[in-house]
MARMITI-486178 format. One line per 10 residues: number of its first residue (from 1); their letters; for each residue x, y, z of N, C-alpha, C. Coordinates in steps of 0.001 Angstrom, whole numbers. Atoms other than C-alpha are relative to their C-alpha. Layout:
NUM	A	X:Y:Z:X:Y:Z:X:Y:Z; ...
REM end
This chain:
1	MMEKNSKIYV	-890:-981:239:149792:24823:210229:1296:-373:-50; -1589:266:-54:153375:24632:209111:782:788:905; -996:-1042:-654:155869:25948:211567:1061:393:-926; -1088:-480:577:158877:27749:210215:1196:-1007:-273; -958:849:200:161098:24888:210811:-399:-1365:-115; 383:1285:322:158972:22027:209946:763:-594:-969; -757:962:814:160391:19202:207951:-775:138:-1196; 973:-39:1253:159030:19742:204459:624:-673:-1191; -137:544:1276:159472:17391:201463:-476:564:-1030; 813:-229:1233:158932:18725:197968:629:-916:-1055
11	AGHRGMVGSA	-242:872:941:158797:15979:195378:-217:532:-1356; 300:-776:1144:159549:17249:192140:809:1241:-117; -609:-1170:-388:161827:20039:193110:523:657:-1127; -609:-359:1103:163404:20457:189801:-882:237:-1226; 898:-469:1129:160298:20842:187643:-438:1141:238; 510:-1245:118:158295:24024:186948:-711:354:1526; 1010:-306:-1314:155930:23593:189984:660:-349:1171; -827:243:-1165:158283:21886:192434:767:1408:307; -852:-1071:-193:160802:24711:192040:-795:1242:260; 611:-1221:-374:158274:27234:192340:-457:-251:1457
21	IVRELRKQGY	334:240:-1270:157014:25667:195569:1134:244:1019; -1098:-306:-643:160439:25752:196772:409:1433:332; -358:-1437:-108:160891:29326:196051:-1102:724:954; 1071:-554:-731:157651:30191:197637:326:-320:1666; -493:233:-1252:158583:28442:200803:888:648:642; -1140:-585:-480:161834:29752:201176:-561:1578:235; 646:-1504:-6:160116:33433:200495:-547:242:1273; 688:-110:-1166:157934:32808:203436:664:-475:1379; -849:109:-937:160819:31912:205616:8:-1536:648; -135:1565:-229:160470:27912:205739:1356:-528:-716
31	DNIITRTHKE	-1615:468:424:164300:26595:205776:93:-1342:164; -611:1455:-234:164167:22959:206612:-769:-741:-1252; 288:591:1403:163381:21915:202989:558:-1244:-343; -708:1169:695:164068:18208:201790:-283:140:-1358; 266:374:1516:164607:17562:198204:917:-1223:-578; -804:1172:670:166197:14651:196118:-304:73:-1542; -15:-12:1541:166998:14592:192329:-573:-1421:-352; 417:1273:627:165594:11758:190267:1139:-949:229; -1395:711:-243:169376:10273:190420:84:-342:1279; -192:613:-1278:169368:10157:193976:-1307:-636:713
41	LDLIDQRAVN	933:716:-467:165908:8877:194498:-1076:35:-1252; 996:98:989:163744:7370:191782:-1259:-327:437; 1462:121:-613:159974:7621:192847:-722:-1003:-285; 388:1147:362:159005:4723:190902:373:-1244:606; -445:1115:-749:161148:2548:193110:-539:-119:1309; 596:-211:-1536:158948:1635:196189:643:-148:964; -850:348:-1281:161591:303:198235:729:1262:281; -989:-1161:-139:163782:3288:197604:-694:1354:664; 881:-919:-639:160890:5599:198431:-418:-68:1452; 495:422:-1481:159725:3779:201553:1388:166:962
51	DFFAAERPEY	-1166:-66:-751:163528:3744:202807:256:1416:97; -214:-1453:-208:163732:7504:202088:-1055:628:1269; 821:-302:-1268:160565:8136:204258:466:-374:1144; -588:756:-1297:161797:5917:207029:1104:930:512; -1348:-468:-446:165018:7657:207274:-338:1664:300; 105:-1497:-139:163855:11439:206706:-1362:283:738; 1111:-483:-675:160497:11418:208204:-870:1422:-145; 676:-1654:35:159106:14687:206630:-1310:228:667; 1292:-447:-847:156204:16329:208497:-993:347:-1171; 825:-488:1053:154823:17792:205277:340:-188:-1378
61	VFLAAAKVGG	-383:336:1610:154893:16779:201518:-784:686:-845; 458:-596:1004:154211:18689:198503:309:-1083:-992; -151:1144:861:153727:15986:195835:-188:854:-1408; 80:-961:1419:154617:18081:192440:670:-818:-961; -852:836:768:156746:15114:190786:-1123:-454:-987; 672:679:1208:155117:13875:187468:602:-160:-1329; -609:336:1432:155901:12592:183929:-819:825:-620; 667:-906:964:154433:15458:181761:42:232:-1323; -188:-365:1514:153896:16493:178129:-1156:525:-520; 1235:-471:536:151672:17932:175710:-810:-1058:-779
71	IEANKSALAD	1207:733:625:149104:16504:173241:760:-1371:-701; -858:880:582:151727:14660:170943:653:-1254:944; -594:908:-1200:153539:13167:174096:-983:-982:518; 1160:1036:-671:150488:11719:175701:-395:-903:-814; 334:1030:729:149457:10175:172515:915:-1138:-328; -950:920:524:152510:8553:171618:650:-865:1251; -561:1024:-1160:153415:7039:175194:-1098:179:945; 1234:-80:-1090:150052:6426:176826:324:-1003:1297; -444:809:-933:151325:3329:178762:954:480:977; -1062:-538:-728:154355:5245:179989:-486:890:1160
81	FMYDNMMLEM	633:-998:-831:152293:8027:181125:-731:-509:1248; 836:903:-1126:149940:5810:183218:906:-354:786; -886:854:-1088:152478:3628:184723:838:1022:1005; -842:-859:-625:155055:6193:185509:-653:851:1239; 556:-866:-1342:152726:8573:187371:-810:-490:955; 429:876:-1054:150665:6122:189014:886:-684:967; -928:711:-1082:153509:4349:190505:440:1186:893; -853:-1033:-1061:155374:7482:191707:-953:585:1019; 1184:-566:-950:152034:8953:193186:-231:-962:1116; 483:908:-1273:151110:5504:195210:1377:15:926
91	NVINAAWRNG	-1092:280:-859:154655:5068:196375:333:1443:1027; -280:-944:-809:154939:8648:197765:-1125:295:1077; 1268:-286:-888:151309:9045:199230:76:-1389:1022; -310:1284:-929:151706:5369:200569:1119:58:1266; -1136:-201:-874:154986:6027:202231:-302:1174:861; 216:-940:-630:154062:9278:203388:-957:-428:1362; 1163:440:-1063:151051:7602:205442:453:-957:886; -684:1166:-904:153269:4589:206549:855:689:1143; -996:-629:-767:155703:7158:208018:-471:1346:924; 694:-1053:-1103:153398:9486:210127:80:1400:-700
101	CRKLEFLGSS	76:-1298:556:153424:12453:207638:-1181:810:380; 1149:-732:-463:151099:15030:209220:-1064:548:-1068; 618:-213:925:150001:16328:205954:622:66:-1288; -727:208:1262:150467:15648:202284:-1052:909:-966; 1106:-542:1040:149217:17921:199271:428:-370:-1354; 15:533:1206:148766:16335:195914:-308:885:-1176; 252:-873:1151:149277:18382:192789:-454:-825:-1242; 584:739:1498:146951:17077:189685:16:907:-1138; 106:-680:1361:145953:18606:186478:-1525:60:-401; 1636:-160:542:142450:19975:185112:-252:-1011:-853
111	CIYPRMAPQP	490:780:972:142635:17522:182552:-539:-1567:727; 494:1192:-614:141409:14923:185336:-1641:147:-364; 1307:-189:-13:137872:16537:184478:-759:-161:-1438; 465:510:1000:135488:15355:181765:413:959:-1242; -127:-969:1456:136051:16630:177917:-1172:856:100; 1202:-896:319:132494:18047:177935:-487:460:1244; 667:-434:-1275:132112:19263:181633:-438:1293:-196; 628:-1219:179:129762:22042:182152:1084:1181:291; -1004:-1223:-166:131878:25598:182013:-793:1071:869; -1156:414:-547:133110:26660:184384:81:-1261:809
121	ITEGCLLTSS	-122:1371:-553:134343:23332:185724:55:94:1328; -71:397:-1347:133501:22806:189307:989:-1060:607; -429:1097:-503:135367:20419:191499:-828:-1223:-37; 1070:1131:244:132210:18250:191517:-11:-552:-1111; 106:491:1315:132412:17594:187997:806:-1318:-343; -820:1115:273:134919:14851:188486:-605:-1283:8; 738:1276:243:133922:11499:187103:-1460:60:-469; 1395:-90:440:130758:12615:185882:-302:-546:-1502; 255:303:1605:131202:11783:181996:1546:-365:-399; -1637:396:750:134386:10627:179649:975:1116:-199
131	LEPTNEAYAL	-1020:-892:-90:137511:12192:179735:402:87:-1635; -26:-263:1355:139133:13671:176713:1296:-896:-253; -667:1576:423:141028:10745:174702:1512:160:-74; -1386:-397:441:144268:12631:173828:786:45:1433; -589:-90:-1167:145244:12750:177498:-438:-1037:950; 633:700:-825:143269:10158:179056:1018:-1000:985; -909:689:-845:146213:7955:180529:519:767:1155; -530:-1039:-1099:147618:10900:182473:-976:428:911; 1118:-374:-672:144232:11898:183469:-302:-1173:1080; 306:1164:-978:143452:8397:185034:1036:-136:1233
141	AKISGLKYCE	-983:-63:-1110:146596:8474:186923:49:857:867; 338:-970:-892:146021:11746:188359:-1272:-202:843; 1544:385:-723:142288:10786:189231:521:-1086:1033; -492:1021:-848:143810:7697:191045:818:594:1323; -615:-729:-1138:146232:9850:193190:-876:722:967; 1067:-772:-697:143575:12238:194185:-867:-721:1054; 1014:1117:-639:141315:9269:195042:787:-646:1246; -713:728:-855:144043:7377:196995:-45:1047:1247; -37:-956:-1095:144509:10745:199231:-1478:88:831; 1303:34:-550:140642:10820:199771:-308:-1280:787
151	YLNRQYGTDY	545:1284:-639:140280:7168:200584:730:34:1254; -848:25:-1267:143286:7658:203148:-516:714:996; 680:-698:-1049:141558:10301:204766:-1247:-527:723; 1400:841:-575:138127:8122:204901:292:-914:1010; -357:1359:-613:139823:4982:206139:995:451:1167; -1188:-141:-933:142823:6270:208292:-179:1463:833; 0:-1444:-502:141836:9996:209178:1172:898:-399; -1102:-1135:484:144798:11529:207214:-561:1202:-361; 193:-1397:346:144983:15213:206289:487:157:-1302; -996:-79:1483:146010:14627:202384:-895:979:-733
161	ISVMPTNLYG	795:-957:902:144612:17350:200174:412:-17:-1587; -389:-61:1466:144592:17824:196467:-407:1261:-641; 355:-1494:518:144898:20881:194107:102:-313:-1565; -39:143:1564:144262:20681:190315:-30:1396:-524; 21:-1489:733:145720:23687:188463:-239:-332:-1541; 215:-261:1445:144749:25002:185119:1516:-168:-659; -1246:-105:802:147450:25339:182275:889:800:722; -961:-656:-663:150625:26318:184048:1177:662:-1063; -1232:-472:725:153552:28448:182711:1022:643:801; -983:-622:-780:156616:30048:183914:1616:-350:202
171	PNDNYHPTNS	-1351:755:-219:160288:29396:185173:251:-1161:218; -148:1305:75:161703:26220:184545:-964:-902:-790; 1082:569:925:158971:25229:182036:640:-803:-942; -569:862:1004:159700:22537:179458:-343:703:-1292; -8:-978:1166:160380:24383:176119:369:-1211:-1136; -384:940:1089:161028:21009:174203:-1067:64:-1294; 730:-502:1078:159952:21184:170499:-1348:-805:-282; 1160:1047:56:157541:18130:170704:-747:-502:1095; 758:477:-821:156643:17122:173943:-321:1202:1210; 79:-1053:-930:156120:20622:175734:-1777:347:-295
181	HVLPAFIRRF	1214:-272:58:152702:22205:176524:-296:1215:-799; 233:-1156:943:151120:24960:174384:638:1337:194; -639:-1349:-207:152382:28140:175698:1565:8:-172; -1486:27:106:156061:27198:176172:204:-416:-1465; -147:671:1166:155840:25254:172810:17:1566:-969; 82:-1345:735:154719:28903:171198:1169:1076:240; -1247:-833:-44:157385:30655:172773:1226:-607:-518; -1004:415:518:159949:28469:171558:-158:196:-1583; 95:-60:1545:158307:28182:168057:70:1506:-660; -59:-1264:547:157893:32021:167659:1295:440:-11
191	HEAKESGAAE	-1339:-680:-142:161334:32819:168994:939:-552:-980; -691:630:900:162962:30223:166489:-449:760:-1398; 496:-668:1342:160875:31672:163650:452:1531:-195; -731:-1231:48:161963:35342:164576:1559:-283:-448; -1312:-130:-42:165567:34324:164858:340:-458:-1697; -387:618:1296:165367:32221:161417:-460:985:-1119; 824:-731:1025:163259:34993:159561:-972:-615:-743; 1012:945:644:160616:32442:158762:-1167:718:-267; 1123:-897:434:157684:33979:156847:-1164:-651:516; 1257:197:-653:155254:31900:158720:95:-1262:956
201	VVCWGDGSPL	74:1005:-1154:154480:29612:161821:-1166:-768:-280; 1132:571:-203:152306:26684:161729:-685:-610:1114; 666:361:-1306:150006:25815:164727:-1049:-1043:-306; 775:967:96:148155:22921:165238:-1500:350:399; 1346:-186:-139:144210:22885:165048:-417:1076:-772; 551:-1138:666:142095:25838:164121:9:1409:998; -37:-1184:-826:142771:28177:166993:-1145:376:928; 1164:-94:-761:139386:27791:168353:-177:-160:1509; 165:448:-1419:139794:25987:171729:429:1148:1009; -276:-938:-1037:139652:28296:174887:816:-721:1051
211	REFLYVDDLA	-1005:441:-949:142266:28014:177429:238:987:1096; -286:-946:-1121:142953:29313:180859:1519:-267:580; -1279:307:-216:146471:29767:182090:427:773:1425; -475:-545:-1273:148054:30431:185684:1697:86:-61; -1535:-75:-165:151633:31694:186284:428:-890:1190; -194:1053:-842:153308:28944:188171:338:485:1603; -242:-410:-1478:154419:31259:191069:-1215:471:727; 1332:-265:-806:150854:32072:191682:-390:-1361:566; 485:1288:-493:149935:28474:191902:982:-497:1253; -773:374:-972:152959:27959:194288:-454:693:1303
221	DLCVFLMNNY	212:-934:-1169:151618:30866:196727:-1494:-898:346; 1281:640:-210:148082:28938:196558:433:-1493:866; -554:1590:-687:150020:25509:197413:216:274:1351; -351:-104:-1225:151407:26829:200453:-1154:703:911; 1493:-555:-326:148157:28817:201273:-719:-1036:396; 651:1429:-511:146357:25443:201245:361:-981:1030; -758:968:-1328:148705:23514:203339:-312:556:1337; 201:-795:-1062:148099:26095:205888:-1328:278:208; 1366:-358:-111:144579:26835:205388:-1074:-1022:-354; 1118:820:631:142553:23881:203961:274:-1598:343
231	SGNETVNAGS	-44:1459:-266:141570:20271:204892:-1146:-311:-645; 1067:466:805:139020:18378:202861:109:-1035:-817; -101:1347:990:138395:15245:200557:-180:586:-1336; -64:-486:1201:137376:17439:197795:1154:897:-633; -1116:-643:586:140069:18884:195436:-193:1414:-133; 96:-1374:298:140755:22513:194923:594:486:-1380; -522:-191:1314:140782:24059:191572:1039:1189:250; -754:-1284:321:143695:26630:190759:85:543:-1288; -89:-590:1448:143385:28987:187997:-220:1578:109; 122:-1344:140:142871:32464:187024:-1547:409:-68
241	GKELTIKELA	1424:-280:470:139213:32396:186074:-247:744:-1377; -187:-868:1258:140113:33992:182832:299:-1070:-1151; -356:841:1084:140198:32403:179439:166:755:-1402; -235:-543:1443:141229:33118:175658:4:-1146:-929; -316:1091:1095:141495:31246:172375:1271:-204:-161; -1314:300:240:144566:29361:171390:468:1043:-1097; -172:-847:934:144348:31983:168441:590:1245:427; -385:-1365:-795:144557:34946:170888:1348:-219:657; -1068:313:-549:147260:33034:172658:1283:107:-857; -990:-102:1030:149486:32623:169582:347:1337:-158
251	ETVADIVGYK	-85:-1395:410:148946:36141:168642:935:849:1143; -613:-552:-1203:150037:37346:172153:1421:-378:210; -1385:485:-141:153187:35345:172338:721:477:-1279; -691:-459:1299:154148:36242:168785:276:1371:101; -311:-1475:-104:153795:39883:169807:975:196:1055; -1079:14:-1085:155840:39502:173022:1382:-237:-482; -1407:327:478:158521:37637:171328:486:827:-1166; -349:-798:875:158561:39864:168463:29:-304:-1400; 24:585:1112:157888:37667:165506:-1072:631:-868; 539:-1042:986:156272:39727:162513:-698:-866:-1184
261	GRIVWDTTKP	473:766:1030:155383:36798:160283:-1456:-436:227; 1282:627:-20:152301:34886:159409:-334:-1106:1013; 402:1057:-816:150398:32500:161760:-868:-765:-636; 673:1122:993:149060:29334:159895:-553:-1189:838; 452:1061:-1049:146592:26923:161370:-217:-1412:-780; 43:1315:767:146797:23163:160443:-1284:-739:549; 1391:662:-450:143162:21881:160811:-37:-1388:-181; 142:1612:22:144245:18266:160177:882:-546:1297; -787:502:-1121:145970:18331:163309:-1086:369:1415; 1211:-105:-1077:143674:17903:166964:284:1321:596
271	NGTPRKLLDV	428:-1195:-814:142246:20822:168716:167:-569:1652; 337:503:-1429:142049:18748:171994:-1368:567:705; 1535:-333:-783:139328:19732:174656:-304:1402:-597; 324:-1095:736:137257:22458:173075:-77:1281:917; 253:-1198:-768:137023:24593:176285:442:-535:1407; -356:244:-1381:138634:24253:179759:212:1021:1071; -140:-999:-844:137883:26882:182275:-389:-490:1453; 338:411:-1256:138036:26124:185971:-703:931:893; 758:-983:-1085:135581:27455:188529:787:103:1240; -1057:-285:-908:138128:29037:191013:-608:650:1205
281	SKAAALGWRY	798:-629:-1129:135324:30135:193556:293:-589:1373; -195:380:-1251:136467:27874:196280:1136:476:442; -989:-717:-403:139804:29185:196361:-56:1516:378; 175:-1398:-420:138436:32594:196180:-597:87:1442; 587:-23:-1435:136305:31760:199336:665:-173:1014; -666:-118:-883:138997:30853:201220:1103:813:-68; -891:-1299:-141:140873:33943:200553:1056:268:-1056; -1010:191:750:143081:33393:197653:-382:429:-1480; 127:-412:1109:143412:35076:194260:1540:90:-922; -1355:-93:627:146142:35085:191440:327:1447:-105
291	TTELADGIKL	-330:-1318:140:148072:38255:190846:702:203:-1007; -903:-339:1103:150237:37776:187621:-946:-199:-1153; 554:-125:1351:148517:38922:184471:558:-856:-989; -680:751:900:149116:36829:181498:856:400:-915; -1182:-492:604:151064:39201:179429:1030:134:692; -1025:-14:-901:153173:39950:182171:605:-1244:319; -456:1357:-593:153645:36311:183147:751:-558:-1478; -944:293:1111:154608:35708:179367:1127:382:-236; -1258:-843:61:157099:38397:179287:933:-660:983; -993:895:-1141:158816:36498:182475:355:-1073:-569
301	AYQDFLGHSS	-140:1268:377:158433:33234:180843:1022:263:-1360; -1062:-205:1037:160231:34456:177809:1142:374:267; -1166:-553:-540:163002:36041:179812:590:-1391:565; -452:1385:-495:163321:32411:181421:445:-810:-1238; -315:874:1085:163323:30742:178106:1309:652:-506; -1052:-511:548:166154:33114:176775:1265:-322:944; -894:367:-903:168130:32343:179929:561:-1374:3; -347:1375:264:168353:28674:178878:1034:-149:-1000; -907:-186:1045:171653:28462:177022:151:-1210:-1038; -43:1280:976:170798:24983:175441:-1023:537:-1115
311	F	1013:-150:802:167879:26838:173588:510:922:-1296
REM end
């Protein structure tokens, strides 16, 4: 259990997940939080990471730093996604262990699970069949990170845990036109179409894949909860337990943004994984449940998007 004055390092605090964890920690009264920007500390630089941990010696670590992107970004930069994510994970986890970190929490992604995993996906489905090819490099890096935590626990008796979130959205999301995830990409696309008066918006695939979404502040609440209440080698899924089609998502975003034109589906583009619903019964059994419904969360995310002056 973290004390209110425990020294806590949040890696990736400027990202969507890391910033949400910092907000949640502060809300709960934790005030001894360490952060470093990428310019201050390059997590891919092993020596720099080791020096940082030796100097600061954080007691608790939330590892939320990652190189992330959507289908197109994952397809076009396979080697970069694998190398950058694997290196930063290994550097932080190893340095935490070498410098006596009491507990570390590793943030992964539901893309670690097999493409055709039985639905809803339980934590035990990991490595039971092949991955989705469009994000295989990222998934392999994340699997390596969570397995390294598990192996340290087994070999050295550490207390390192991992959390696998479903699709996330919310404040500080990435709204880039080509390398963002589906929900923020829709927010930007439908907003720009509304502003320009476009008659139609073209979306990838046929709209049939099913997806689950979790508001990032709900994830942050779970992350702090697990740091204080869970220890174990098996990862914990983080999600809402609810799903909808990409077509329904597009229509919902268009409605919230206020876009009145047509939505056209380009079936020459990939759909990605056909269905990806997480089994969240483990988190529920521990006493946690999400609180932000999707439509409410999208409204909050859209306000966040509008607040970014660069868009």
